[in-house]
Phi, psi and omega in degrees: 000145179243131169245132178252121180252108184179204192272152174229122184229167158254131179262131175250111194245122175244138178252143181223161178297324175210158179286143181287153170277164179307129179082000183261146172251130177237157179281138175270157178235008177187156179211141176207165173239151179206144173296135184209214190094138184299321179296310180296321177301312183292324177296317180294321179298315179295325178289317177294338175282354172104011183257163173283125187226137172241139179254133174240117183187201183213143169238166182267192176249073183210183183291343180275343189301309182293318181296326181293338182257355188301310183294323177296318178297313182298329181278350180086025177285138176289128184240020183298331182255026169263121182258160175253120183251156174295145179101190186277156169290148177303148184225139173242128177258116191238130170250130179240122180276171183295340179268005179092348178286162186218162172232137186224133169242129184246128174256114191299318183054229183299334178302329180288353179268358181293134188235169173304327177296323176294323176297317179300318180295322180291322183282335187304323184270003183268156182232164177306134181095345175289171180239129173250124178249135183225160173224194186237036176259007173238164188303144183304315181301326178290318178297315182297317178295319180297317178299314182294316181295320180294315182294329177295334180263003181078022177275135177285128182254133178238115182248122173268117186281056180219143354290167187279097180257171184299327183271007187300313183296319180293313179296327181299336179281354187260354185257157175287319182231131179241131175244125183218153169274184186299315181293316180296323179292323177301320177295316181298320183277347181073028179231159178239149173052066179278138165270177181304318181292320177298318182296315180296319178297320179293321176301315181295319180297311182294319179298321178293326181285319191248339186076004182285154167276127184237132182232129178240119177274139189238025180064232183295342180273004175089229186211146172236143184212164174222137177215127181053040176082354184257129178278136175233151176226151176214145178252147171272211179261151173279109186222165167256105187295140175264321185201118182272358178300128177088352182294316179296320179293323176298316177304310184298313181297317179291326178296311179299318179297322181293318175298317181297328179285342180102008177293152177287171189299312183293323176295324178294319178297314182296314180298318180293321179295319178295317178299318178298321177297314181298328180295339181279355186266000178228154178270151180111174180263271184297320181300340182280351183289123185285161175280164178297328178293319178298319180292314181301327181292340182257354181281000000 
């Protein structure tokens, strides 16, 4: 079983021919809304990958609350540990340029009300061998309590170091498995502007120091990882991305689901990389997450 402890948002998505420069206004050519949040995205990805998933998070008392949970409900995600807090549901304002790159501003809303007590409630129903997945869009004390509580019960913890907050490097040392993009990994490693050789050396150093499994996503270049001292690599699909929003979350959810299913580490990386590639071929956040059949067809 997988429990995802994290954020639930509504995404407000505008598309433009190109992303604006600071202080610049550009014309948009499309607008849509989608249920999102890194936590909810990863939970939906793991559920679409075919696993039993529970979501632990918060929505507000506003018009976005029900819509933010619709896709999770339709997918059969357990929502018993999703609370309703006073104030607004979390919101993400997303600009997507014509090349698929994006800019995102996140307003925490109800996500900011998550507490250590909420972490305790999420962990209470978990058992040894389960997987807890976390991100950094909810308050640090809640994330820290969830990591500690899960490890005390023998639950495998998977922490996605996004978004990149001041406590990311410290929290990154507390998880069994860490997933980061290139910039996030540089923060974790305490180095700047890594080349491929620097990255591999840093992976080996950190793995030797902590024993953690470390995964670095590299966009079109796939993924590099280390587990038990051994370097692994996986490639996604060769594509022309339409929208990269949600691709990282899709990778994380599919990776956790693959481990939960019993796939070996390298097979889990490959499946997750393919799923992340497919997520770039549709616009939107959660709706872009592919089904397990779509992923299997590309493996």
